[in-house]
C-alpha positions, 0 to 999 in steps of 0.5 A: 784089959791086959795090954802087957804080955810076956814073950820068950824075949821079954815083955811087950805092951800093945794097945786097945784098938777097935774093940780088940787088943793089938801088939804090932811089930814084935821082933821074932828075928834079929836083923838080917843086914850086912853079912847075914843078908842071905842067911837064915834068920836067927831068933831076936835077942831078948830085951830089958824092960817093956817093949812098946809094940803099938806101931807096925814094923817097916815092910820087907823090901819090895816094889809098891803095888796099887792093888794087893800090896804096899803103897808108896807111903809104907816104909820098907827096911831090912829090919822087918821080921816081926809079928802082929797079934790081935786078941779079943778085948777080954780074955779069961781062957785060952783062945784058938790061934789063927795064923795068917801068912799073906800071899803075894807070890813071894814078892809082895805083901806086909802084915800091916795091909788093911786086908790082913787086919786081924782085929775084927776076927779077934773081936767077932770070932773070939780068937787070936789072930797072928800075922808076920813079915818075912823076906820077899823077892830076891832077898827071900827066895833067890838062891845066891849060894853058887856066887856068894859063899855062905848064902842059903836058899829059901830063906823066906820060908825059913823066916816063916818057920822061925815065926811059927816057932816063936808063935808056938813058944809065946802064944799057945 
């Protein structure tokens, strides 16, 4: 069972989990902190060696929710733009790819929430399941361009487009 895969940015190593292979927290975009906070994300830098992708990345900044969101125990951070991939345990040919973009009214959600766990779909439906984090709330959808020079609007949707481009380059 191959747990190392090649991506556009370098090699990643996942783990076997509940009858599926999983790669968690693969960065698809560079950090958006500081002067980049209200600008479109740019693709992640390439890395040397093998990146261990066995843990979910932190969630995008948001308020915890007891129902349908993150709990108070989930770490949040602005370095959250990452992709999670689940694949069948044994793959000998190309598989269909299902991309799950979580809801949450653009203010809550995270790829690590149990509801979005893709292992069972990968295992029982014989397909690849992908989800990803994107900026939420004011960081992703409030237009600051009239008060902050260089700020852009709808950057949460632009994060989603960048993630989809990464998926097309690396998985299909």
